[in-house]
ROMARKE-670392 format. One line per field, with one value per atom (N, C-alpha, C): atom name; x, y, z; residue in three letters. Coordinates in steps of 0.05 Angstrom, whole numbers. Each point is the difference from the previous one (the first is absolute). Layout:
guvex c(CA,...)
xx c(X,...)
yy c(Y,...)
zz c(Z,...)
marlum c(ALA,...)
This chain:
guvex c(N,CA,C,N,CA,C,N,CA,C,N,CA,C,N,CA,C,N,CA,C,N,CA,C,N,CA,C,N,CA,C,N,CA,C,N,CA,C,N,CA,C,N,CA,C,N,CA,C,N,CA,C,N,CA,C,N,CA,C,N,CA,C,N,CA,C,N,CA,C,N,CA,C,N,CA,C,N,CA,C,N,CA,C,N,CA,C,N,CA,C,N,CA,C,N,CA,C,N,CA,C,N,CA,C,N,CA,C,N,CA,C,N,CA,C,N,CA,C,N,CA,C,N,CA,C,N,CA,C,N,CA,C,N,CA,C,N,CA,C,N,CA,C,N,CA,C,N,CA,C,N,CA,C,N,CA,C,N,CA,C,N,CA,C,N,CA,C,N,CA,C,N,CA,C,N,CA,C,N,CA,C,N,CA,C,N,CA,C,N,CA,C,N,CA,C,N,CA,C,N,CA,C,N,CA,C,N,CA,C,N,CA,C,N,CA,C,N,CA,C,N,CA,C,N,CA,C,N,CA,C,N,CA,C,N,CA,C,N,CA,C,N,CA,C,N,CA,C,N,CA,C,N,CA,C,N,CA,C,N,CA,C,N,CA,C,N,CA,C,N,CA,C,N,CA,C,N,CA,C,N,CA,C,N,CA,C,N,CA,C,N,CA,C,N,CA,C,N,CA,C,N,CA,C,N,CA,C,N,CA,C,N,CA,C,N,CA,C,N,CA,C,N,CA,C,N,CA,C,N,CA,C,N,CA,C,N,CA,C,N,CA,C,N,CA,C,N,CA,C,N,CA,C,N,CA,C,N,CA,C,N,CA,C,N,CA,C,N,CA,C,N,CA,C,N,CA,C,N,CA,C,N,CA,C,N,CA,C,N,CA,C,N,CA,C,N,CA,C,N,CA,C,N,CA,C,N,CA,C,N,CA,C,N,CA,C,N,CA,C,N,CA,C,N,CA,C,N,CA,C,N,CA,C,N,CA,C,N,CA,C,N,CA,C,N,CA,C,N,CA,C,N,CA,C,N,CA,C,N,CA,C,N,CA,C,N,CA,C,N,CA,C,N,CA,C,N,CA,C,N,CA,C,N,CA,C,N,CA,C,N,CA,C,N,CA,C,N,CA,C,N,CA,C,N,CA,C,N,CA,C,N,CA,C,N,CA,C,N,CA,C,N,CA,C,N,CA,C,N,CA,C,N,CA,C,N,CA,C,N,CA,C,N,CA,C,N,CA,C,N,CA,C,N,CA,C,N,CA,C,N,CA,C,N,CA,C,N,CA,C,N,CA,C,N,CA,C,N,CA,C,N,CA,C,N,CA,C,N,CA,C,N,CA,C,N,CA,C,N,CA,C,N,CA,C,N,CA,C,N,CA,C,N,CA,C,N,CA,C,N,CA,C,N,CA,C,N,CA,C,N,CA,C,N,CA,C,N,CA,C,N,CA,C,N,CA,C,N,CA,C,N,CA,C,N,CA,C,N,CA,C,N,CA,C,N,CA,C,N,CA,C,N,CA,C,N,CA,C,N,CA,C,N,CA,C,N,CA,C,N,CA,C,N,CA,C,N,CA,C,N,CA,C,N,CA,C,N,CA,C,N,CA,C,N,CA,C,N,CA,C,N,CA,C,N,CA,C,N,CA,C,N,CA,C,N,CA,C,N,CA,C,N,CA,C,N,CA,C,N,CA,C,N,CA,C,N,CA,C,N,CA,C,N,CA,C,N,CA,C,N,CA,C,N,CA,C,N,CA,C,N,CA,C,N,CA,C,N,CA,C,N,CA,C,N,CA,C,N,CA,C,N,CA,C,N,CA,C,N,CA,C,N,CA,C,N,CA,C,N,CA,C,N,CA,C,N,CA,C,N,CA,C,N,CA,C,N,CA,C,N,CA,C,N,CA,C,N,CA,C,N,CA,C,N,CA,C,N,CA,C,N,CA,C,N,CA,C,N,CA,C,N,CA,C,N,CA,C,N,CA,C,N,CA,C,N,CA,C,N,CA,C,N,CA,C,N,CA,C,N,CA,C,N,CA,C,N,CA,C,N,CA,C,N,CA,C,N,CA,C,N,CA,C,N,CA,C,N,CA,C,N,CA,C,N,CA,C,N,CA,C,N,CA,C,N,CA,C,N,CA,C,N,CA,C,N,CA,C,N,CA,C)
xx c(1788,-28,-14,-14,-14,-24,-10,-23,-24,-3,-23,1,24,3,-7,9,-7,-29,-13,-29,-15,8,-13,5,23,6,-17,-4,-18,-28,-10,-27,-2,21,0,-2,17,0,-26,-13,-25,-22,4,-21,5,21,7,-23,-18,-21,-23,1,-22,4,-21,1,19,19,19,-14,8,-11,-27,-12,-27,2,-18,0,-11,11,-9,-30,-15,-28,-5,-18,-8,-23,4,-21,-24,-24,-25,-1,12,-1,28,19,27,1,16,0,25,21,25,8,-10,2,21,17,20,-5,0,-3,27,8,27,3,-22,1,-26,1,-23,-25,3,-24,-14,16,-11,-11,13,-9,-29,-8,-28,-20,4,-19,1,23,3,-14,4,-12,-30,-10,-28,-16,12,-15,3,20,3,2,-5,2,29,3,27,17,-13,15,10,-7,10,24,6,22,26,18,26,18,1,16,-9,4,-5,26,-1,24,8,25,8,-14,-13,-14,-30,-9,-29,-11,17,-10,8,11,9,-24,4,-22,-13,14,-11,-14,-3,-14,-28,-20,-28,-9,8,-8,20,14,22,-9,-24,-10,-4,-10,-5,27,22,25,15,-10,13,2,23,4,5,-3,4,30,11,28,6,25,9,24,5,23,10,27,11,-7,-4,-6,25,13,25,-6,7,-8,7,24,8,-17,-6,-16,-28,-11,-27,-2,17,-1,4,16,5,-25,-20,-26,-18,6,-16,-29,-4,-27,-13,-27,-13,-12,5,-9,15,9,13,-17,-5,-15,19,0,18,-10,9,-4,27,20,27,21,-7,19,17,25,18,13,-9,12,-16,8,-15,-1,19,1,-10,-12,-8,-22,-20,-21,10,17,11,18,15,17,-16,-20,-16,-16,-10,-14,19,24,20,7,-1,6,-24,-22,-24,-20,4,-18,-18,-26,-18,1,-6,1,-25,-11,-21,12,-1,10,-23,5,-21,-8,19,-6,-5,-3,-4,-29,-11,-28,-2,-10,-1,-24,-21,-25,-15,-22,-15,-13,-12,-10,22,24,22,8,-2,6,-19,-25,-20,4,6,6,24,21,24,-4,-17,-6,-13,-19,-14,19,17,19,19,10,18,-14,-25,-16,-4,-6,-4,25,23,25,8,-9,5,-21,-18,-21,-22,-4,-20,-18,-13,-16,-22,-12,-22,10,24,11,6,10,5,-25,-22,-25,-11,4,-9,14,27,15,-9,-5,-10,-28,-17,-27,0,17,2,11,20,12,-20,-16,-21,-21,-7,-20,11,25,12,0,6,-1,-28,-20,-27,-10,12,-9,11,20,11,-20,-6,-19,13,-14,10,-3,22,-1,13,-7,14,28,19,28,8,-9,5,23,10,22,25,23,25,16,16,17,28,20,28,12,10,14,28,9,27,13,26,16,24,13,23,23,0,21,-7,-22,-8,-10,-13,-10,-30,-11,-29,-5,-26,-7,-25,-2,-23,-14,-15,-14,18,-12,15,11,-6,9,-24,4,-21,-8,20,-6,-20,5,-18,-29,-2,-26,-14,16,-11,-10,15,-9,-26,-3,-25,-23,6,-21,-11,17,-9,-16,-3,-15,15,27,17,13,9,15,29,16,29,12,13,12,23,13,23,-12,2,-12,20,26,20,0,2,-1,25,-4,22,10,22,12,20,1,18,3,19,4,-23,-4,-21,3,-22,2,2,24,5,-9,5,-7,-30,-15,-30,-9,12,-8,6,18,5,-24,-18,-23,-27,0,-24,2,-21,0,-22,6,-21,-19,-24,-19,7,11,7,28,16,26,-3,5,0,29,5,27,7,18,6,29,3,27,13,-14,13,6,-14,6,20,11,17,28,10,27,21,-5,19,20,-5,18,22,24,22,-5,2,-7,16,24,16,-2,-16,-3,-18,8,-17,-21,-23,-22,-17,-17,-18,-17,-4,-17,14,26,15,-5,-11,-4,-24,3,-22,-27,0,-25,-14,15,-11,-10,17,-8,-25,-3,-23,-26,0,-25,-11,17,-9,-14,1,-14,-22,3,-20,-23,5,-21,-10,-23,-10,18,10,18,-14,1,-10,24,7,23,-7,17,-4,22,-8,21,14,26,15,-11,-10,-10,-25,-13,-24,7,23,7,26,16,26,-2,-21,-5,-29,-5,-27,-16,-20,-17,-26,-18,-26,1,23,3,3,3,0,-26,-21,-26,1,18,4,8,18,10,-22,-15,-21,-22,-7,-20,10,26,11,-1,6,-1,-29,-19,-28,-11,7,-9,13,25,15,-12,-10,-10,-28,-12,-26,2,24,3,4)
yy c(-903,-8,-1,-22,-3,18,5,17,-12,-27,-14,2,-4,2,28,20,28,5,-12,4,-13,-24,-14,15,11,15,25,13,24,-8,-22,-9,-7,-12,-7,25,20,24,15,-1,14,-12,-25,-15,2,15,1,9,17,11,-20,-23,-19,-18,-13,-18,-23,-5,-21,-27,-14,-27,0,23,1,-8,-16,-8,23,4,21,-3,22,-1,1,-16,1,19,21,19,-13,9,-11,3,22,6,9,-19,8,13,21,17,-3,-12,-3,-30,-14,-29,-9,-18,-12,-30,-10,-29,-11,-23,-10,-23,-11,-21,0,-14,2,-14,-19,-11,21,15,22,22,5,21,-4,-25,-6,11,-5,8,31,11,29,15,-10,13,-4,-22,-6,14,2,7,29,15,28,19,25,21,4,8,4,20,21,21,-8,-24,-11,-18,-6,-18,16,-4,14,-13,-27,-14,-29,-12,-28,-15,-26,-15,4,-5,3,-19,-21,-20,7,22,6,2,7,3,-23,-22,-23,-16,-17,-15,-20,-8,-18,14,26,17,5,-10,2,29,17,28,18,-11,14,26,1,24,23,-8,20,11,-15,8,21,4,19,28,11,27,2,-22,0,-5,15,-2,-28,-9,-26,3,-20,0,-28,-3,-27,-8,-26,-10,-1,22,3,19,-7,15,30,5,28,16,-12,14,5,-19,2,21,-2,17,30,5,28,13,-16,10,8,-9,6,-10,-26,-11,-2,0,-6,-28,-15,-28,-14,-24,-17,-25,-8,-24,-19,-25,-19,-29,-17,-28,-13,7,-11,21,24,21,8,3,9,-23,-25,-23,-8,-23,-12,18,17,16,29,5,27,11,-17,10,9,-17,6,25,3,23,26,1,24,7,-21,5,13,-10,10,29,6,28,18,-11,17,1,-17,-1,-25,3,-23,-15,-26,-17,-17,-2,-18,-23,-24,-24,-13,-6,-12,-28,-16,-27,-20,-25,-23,-10,-7,-9,-28,-20,-27,-6,17,-6,26,-2,24,15,-14,14,16,-12,14,25,-1,23,23,-6,20,11,-17,9,18,-8,16,27,1,25,19,-10,18,9,-18,8,23,-4,20,27,-2,25,14,-15,12,14,-13,12,24,1,24,22,-5,20,1,-22,0,-26,-4,-24,-3,22,-2,-9,8,-9,-29,-10,-28,-16,10,-14,0,22,1,-19,-3,-19,-28,-7,-26,-6,21,-4,-6,13,-6,-28,-7,-26,-22,4,-19,-2,22,0,-16,2,-15,-30,-6,-28,-12,17,-9,-5,15,-2,-26,-11,-25,-22,-14,-22,-23,-12,-23,-25,-12,-23,-24,-24,-23,0,-6,1,-25,-1,-24,4,24,5,6,-9,4,23,12,22,-4,10,-1,27,11,26,-5,16,-3,27,1,24,-7,21,-6,-13,2,-12,-30,-9,-28,-5,20,-2,-2,-16,-2,0,-3,1,-16,-10,-16,12,-17,9,15,20,16,26,5,25,16,26,18,-7,-8,-8,-23,-20,-23,9,19,10,14,15,14,-20,-22,-20,-12,-7,-12,20,25,20,4,-4,2,-24,-20,-23,-23,0,-21,-16,-24,-16,1,6,2,-28,-3,-26,-6,21,-4,-5,-24,-7,1,1,3,29,3,27,17,26,19,4,15,6,-21,-8,-21,0,-16,-2,-14,6,-13,-31,-14,-30,-12,0,-10,-29,-16,-28,-3,15,-1,11,22,12,-17,-19,-18,-18,-3,-18,14,23,15,28,11,28,15,24,16,11,5,12,29,13,29,4,16,9,29,6,27,10,14,8,28,2,25,9,26,12,-7,-13,-8,24,22,24,19,-7,18,1,-21,-2,5,-10,4,-22,-23,-23,1,-8,-1,-21,6,-20,-26,1,-24,-15,11,-13,-25,-22,-24,1,-10,-4,-22,-12,-21,9,26,10,-5,-5,-5,-28,-17,-28,-2,-16,-3,-7,-17,-7,24,18,25,18,4,18,-10,-27,-11,9,5,8,26,17,25,-2,-24,-5,-21,-18,-21,9,19,10,27,7,28,17,22,17,27,6,26,16,21,16,18,-1,17,21,25,21,-2,5,-1,19,23,20,-10,-20,-10,-18,-12,-21,5,20,4,10,13,8,-7,-8,-8,24,6,23,-5,20,-1,-6,7,-3,-29,-19,-28,-9,16,-6,0,16,0,-27,-13,-27,-20,2,-19,1,24,4,-10,4,-9,-31,-13,-29,-10,14,-8,4,22,5,-19,-6,-17,-28,-9,-28,-2,23,-1,5,8,8,-25)
zz c(-2318,4,-28,-6,-25,-1,-24,-3,13,-3,12,30,12,29,10,-15,7,-1,-20,-3,23,7,22,27,3,24,2,-23,0,7,-10,6,30,11,28,17,-6,15,-1,-24,-3,16,8,16,30,8,29,17,-11,16,3,-14,2,25,8,23,-7,17,-4,-3,-21,-4,-14,-5,-12,-30,-9,-28,-17,-24,-17,-7,1,-5,-30,-10,-28,-4,-16,-4,-13,6,-11,-30,-10,-28,-10,-2,-8,-27,-2,-24,-17,11,-14,0,-20,0,-21,8,-18,-2,-25,-5,-8,11,-4,-21,-10,-20,-16,-23,-18,11,19,12,17,15,17,-18,-23,-19,-7,-4,-10,20,26,20,4,-1,3,-22,-25,-23,-1,10,0,22,23,24,10,-10,9,-23,6,-20,-8,-25,-11,16,10,13,28,9,25,-5,-25,-6,-4,18,-1,-21,0,-20,-1,-24,-4,-5,-3,-6,-30,-7,-28,-18,10,-17,-3,10,-1,-28,-19,-28,-18,12,-17,-9,-20,-12,20,21,19,23,-2,20,-10,14,-9,-3,19,0,-14,-20,-13,-13,-12,-13,21,23,21,12,-5,11,-17,-24,-18,12,1,11,29,15,29,6,18,7,11,-4,10,18,16,18,3,1,5,29,5,27,17,2,16,22,25,23,-2,-8,-2,-20,-23,-20,9,16,9,23,19,24,-8,-20,-8,-10,-9,-9,23,24,24,-3,-6,-2,27,1,26,0,-23,-1,-23,6,-21,-3,-26,-6,-15,9,-13,2,-19,1,6,-17,3,-4,-9,-6,24,-4,21,15,-5,13,25,12,22,25,4,24,-4,-23,-7,20,6,17,27,13,26,-2,-22,-3,-1,-17,-3,25,13,25,21,1,19,-7,-26,-9,3,10,5,-22,-20,-23,1,4,0,-26,1,-24,-2,-24,-6,-16,11,-14,-15,-25,-17,10,6,10,-22,9,-19,2,-22,-1,-14,13,-11,-17,3,-15,-5,-15,-8,24,19,24,14,1,14,-16,-27,-16,7,3,6,29,18,28,0,-15,-1,-13,-21,-13,19,16,19,22,9,21,-10,-24,-11,-4,-11,-4,27,21,26,10,-4,9,-16,-25,-17,5,18,6,-20,-16,-21,2,23,3,-21,-8,-19,-27,-8,-26,1,22,3,-3,13,-1,-28,-15,-27,-19,4,-16,6,25,7,-10,0,-9,-30,-15,-29,-4,16,-3,6,21,7,-22,-12,-21,-24,-6,-22,7,25,8,-2,8,-1,-29,-19,-28,-13,11,-11,3,-21,2,14,18,15,-18,-7,-17,14,-8,10,-11,16,-8,-15,-25,-17,-18,-4,-18,17,-9,14,-11,17,-8,12,-14,10,-3,21,0,-10,-20,-11,-4,5,-4,-18,-12,-17,15,26,16,6,-10,5,28,12,27,0,18,4,30,7,28,5,25,8,24,15,24,19,13,19,-11,-25,-13,-9,-3,-9,-29,-17,-27,-1,18,2,6,19,8,-24,-16,-23,-21,-5,-19,8,26,9,0,7,-1,-28,-20,-28,-9,17,-7,-13,4,-11,23,-7,19,-7,20,-4,-5,-23,-7,19,11,18,28,10,26,23,-6,21,10,26,11,-6,0,-3,-28,-2,-26,-7,-26,-8,-31,-10,-28,-14,-26,-15,2,3,2,-28,-11,-27,-4,20,-3,-3,16,-2,-27,-9,-25,-24,3,-22,-6,19,-3,4,13,5,-10,-10,-10,14,11,13,-21,8,-18,-6,20,-2,11,-14,10,9,25,10,-4,-22,-7,10,19,12,-7,-4,-4,-27,-18,-25,-18,4,-16,12,24,15,-10,-13,-11,21,25,21,3,-12,2,-20,8,-19,-21,-26,-20,1,11,2,26,18,27,-3,13,-2,22,-7,19,-10,17,-9,-24,-3,-23,-26,0,-25,-10,17,-8,-20,-21,-20,13,21,12,12,12,11,-22,-21,-22,-14,-2,-14,13,26,14,-11,-11,-11,-26,-12,-25,3,19,4,17,18,18,-7,10,-2,18,-11,15,7,26,9,10,-14,8,23,21,24,0,1,2,28,-1,25,21,-9,18,16,-11,14,24,-2,20,15,-8,13,28,8,27,7,24,8,7,-18,5,-15,1,-12,-30,-13,-29,-8,19,-7,-13,4,-12,-30,-12,-29,-9,15,-7,3,23,5,-22,-8,-21,-27,-5,-26,-1,22,1,-3,14,-1,-28,-13,-27,-21,5,-18,-2,22,1,-13,-8,-13,-30,-9,-28,-18)
marlum c(MET,MET,MET,SER,SER,SER,ARG,ARG,ARG,LEU,LEU,LEU,THR,THR,THR,SER,SER,SER,LEU,LEU,LEU,LEU,LEU,LEU,LEU,LEU,LEU,ALA,ALA,ALA,LEU,LEU,LEU,THR,THR,THR,LEU,LEU,LEU,SER,SER,SER,ALA,ALA,ALA,CYS,CYS,CYS,GLY,GLY,GLY,GLN,GLN,GLN,VAL,VAL,VAL,LYS,LYS,LYS,GLY,GLY,GLY,ALA,ALA,ALA,ALA,ALA,ALA,PRO,PRO,PRO,GLU,GLU,GLU,ARG,ARG,ARG,PRO,PRO,PRO,ASP,ASP,ASP,HIS,HIS,HIS,PRO,PRO,PRO,LEU,LEU,LEU,ARG,ARG,ARG,ILE,ILE,ILE,VAL,VAL,VAL,SER,SER,SER,LEU,LEU,LEU,ASP,ASP,ASP,TYR,TYR,TYR,CYS,CYS,CYS,ALA,ALA,ALA,ASP,ASP,ASP,GLN,GLN,GLN,TYR,TYR,TYR,VAL,VAL,VAL,LEU,LEU,LEU,LYS,LYS,LYS,LEU,LEU,LEU,ILE,ILE,ILE,ASP,ASP,ASP,ARG,ARG,ARG,ASP,ASP,ASP,ARG,ARG,ARG,ILE,ILE,ILE,LEU,LEU,LEU,ALA,ALA,ALA,LEU,LEU,LEU,SER,SER,SER,PRO,PRO,PRO,ASP,ASP,ASP,ALA,ALA,ALA,GLY,GLY,GLY,ARG,ARG,ARG,GLU,GLU,GLU,PHE,PHE,PHE,SER,SER,SER,TYR,TYR,TYR,MET,MET,MET,ARG,ARG,ARG,ASP,ASP,ASP,ALA,ALA,ALA,ALA,ALA,ALA,ILE,ILE,ILE,GLY,GLY,GLY,VAL,VAL,VAL,ALA,ALA,ALA,THR,THR,THR,VAL,VAL,VAL,ARG,ARG,ARG,PRO,PRO,PRO,VAL,VAL,VAL,ALA,ALA,ALA,GLU,GLU,GLU,ASP,ASP,ASP,VAL,VAL,VAL,LEU,LEU,LEU,ILE,ILE,ILE,LEU,LEU,LEU,LYS,LYS,LYS,PRO,PRO,PRO,ASP,ASP,ASP,LEU,LEU,LEU,VAL,VAL,VAL,VAL,VAL,VAL,ARG,ARG,ARG,ALA,ALA,ALA,TYR,TYR,TYR,GLY,GLY,GLY,GLY,GLY,GLY,GLY,GLY,GLY,PRO,PRO,PRO,ASN,ASN,ASN,ALA,ALA,ALA,SER,SER,SER,ALA,ALA,ALA,PHE,PHE,PHE,PHE,PHE,PHE,GLN,GLN,GLN,LYS,LYS,LYS,ALA,ALA,ALA,GLY,GLY,GLY,VAL,VAL,VAL,PRO,PRO,PRO,VAL,VAL,VAL,VAL,VAL,VAL,ASP,ASP,ASP,ILE,ILE,ILE,GLY,GLY,GLY,TRP,TRP,TRP,THR,THR,THR,PRO,PRO,PRO,ASP,ASP,ASP,ILE,ILE,ILE,PRO,PRO,PRO,ALA,ALA,ALA,VAL,VAL,VAL,MET,MET,MET,GLU,GLU,GLU,ASN,ASN,ASN,THR,THR,THR,GLN,GLN,GLN,ARG,ARG,ARG,ILE,ILE,ILE,ALA,ALA,ALA,ASP,ASP,ASP,GLU,GLU,GLU,LEU,LEU,LEU,GLY,GLY,GLY,GLU,GLU,GLU,PRO,PRO,PRO,ALA,ALA,ALA,ARG,ARG,ARG,GLY,GLY,GLY,ALA,ALA,ALA,ALA,ALA,ALA,VAL,VAL,VAL,ASN,ASN,ASN,ALA,ALA,ALA,GLU,GLU,GLU,MET,MET,MET,GLN,GLN,GLN,ALA,ALA,ALA,ARG,ARG,ARG,LEU,LEU,LEU,ASP,ASP,ASP,ARG,ARG,ARG,LEU,LEU,LEU,GLN,GLN,GLN,ARG,ARG,ARG,ARG,ARG,ARG,ALA,ALA,ALA,GLN,GLN,GLN,THR,THR,THR,ARG,ARG,ARG,THR,THR,THR,ALA,ALA,ALA,LEU,LEU,LEU,TYR,TYR,TYR,MET,MET,MET,THR,THR,THR,PRO,PRO,PRO,ALA,ALA,ALA,GLY,GLY,GLY,VAL,VAL,VAL,THR,THR,THR,THR,THR,THR,GLY,GLY,GLY,PRO,PRO,PRO,GLY,GLY,GLY,SER,SER,SER,LEU,LEU,LEU,ILE,ILE,ILE,HIS,HIS,HIS,GLU,GLU,GLU,MET,MET,MET,ILE,ILE,ILE,GLU,GLU,GLU,THR,THR,THR,ALA,ALA,ALA,GLY,GLY,GLY,LEU,LEU,LEU,THR,THR,THR,ASN,ASN,ASN,MET,MET,MET,GLN,GLN,GLN,THR,THR,THR,ASP,ASP,ASP,ALA,ALA,ALA,GLY,GLY,GLY,TRP,TRP,TRP,ARG,ARG,ARG,SER,SER,SER,LEU,LEU,LEU,PRO,PRO,PRO,LEU,LEU,LEU,GLU,GLU,GLU,THR,THR,THR,LEU,LEU,LEU,ALA,ALA,ALA,TYR,TYR,TYR,GLU,GLU,GLU,THR,THR,THR,PRO,PRO,PRO,ASP,ASP,ASP,VAL,VAL,VAL,VAL,VAL,VAL,ALA,ALA,ALA,ALA,ALA,ALA,ALA,ALA,ALA,PHE,PHE,PHE,PHE,PHE,PHE,GLY,GLY,GLY,ALA,ALA,ALA,ARG,ARG,ARG,THR,THR,THR,ASN,ASN,ASN,HIS,HIS,HIS,PRO,PRO,PRO,ASP,ASP,ASP,ALA,ALA,ALA,TRP,TRP,TRP,SER,SER,SER,PRO,PRO,PRO,MET,MET,MET,LYS,LYS,LYS,HIS,HIS,HIS,PRO,PRO,PRO,VAL,VAL,VAL,ALA,ALA,ALA,ARG,ARG,ARG,ASP,ASP,ASP,GLN,GLN,GLN,LEU,LEU,LEU,THR,THR,THR,LYS,LYS,LYS,SER,SER,SER,GLU,GLU,GLU,VAL,VAL,VAL,VAL,VAL,VAL,SER,SER,SER,LEU,LEU,LEU,GLU,GLU,GLU,GLY,GLY,GLY,ALA,ALA,ALA,TRP,TRP,TRP,THR,THR,THR,SER,SER,SER,CYS,CYS,CYS,SER,SER,SER,GLY,GLY,GLY,TRP,TRP,TRP,PHE,PHE,PHE,LEU,LEU,LEU,MET,MET,MET,ASP,ASP,ASP,ALA,ALA,ALA,VAL,VAL,VAL,GLU,GLU,GLU,ALA,ALA,ALA,LEU,LEU,LEU,ALA,ALA,ALA,GLU,GLU,GLU,GLY,GLY,GLY,MET,MET,MET,THR,THR,THR,GLU,GLU,GLU)
């Protein structure tokens, strides 16, 4: 019998006194919380006290983690069922950590789960933040985060969208309508040059004849791409955009997960277009 099987058997036996078929109850104020990935880490570190965090993901302190400074000194755990269950958490928070079946697995093991979920636009980010805060037992903190986010949105001057912007990554990827990045570009008062919906390769043919006013350059400082790997960004037409257009550098931590911190990127774009 494997260690994981033995652990699950022990959890099952310990629950024999509960009503058969009853769903595990989520405590109003869970005290032993585990986060399984760095997207979940952001919300856990922002919304609850440090002494309620049992463990974060191994990526909590990486450069693409917005709350990396707050993660210093907090224990980490691999998003592996056996490693998590042995800690005896009373709540697990995740976006993708543990794989697609993780939520069902932990629920079956008697551990409630808060799923971060996907957000297509800024209002959805705010709704999601409040929902997560409520599930963590911290509704007031969620409301405070949203109030600050709304104040920052209100401070942005409403301008006619006369200048164009193109989102670019070292992998040669951009995005158009239907993505959160598109919403951020428009919120900053710019018009997205990429008009085709969804995520796609840079439009090299278009860039040969048209130049965006602003390049929203994301992840260029991360050095995560293999130097010999080919991408549309290797093409001279794409590279020229970094010298012909005004470039606003976006930190990966601002955009790698959808959260209140996207406002840093929106404000950088809005400020960049006035400089």
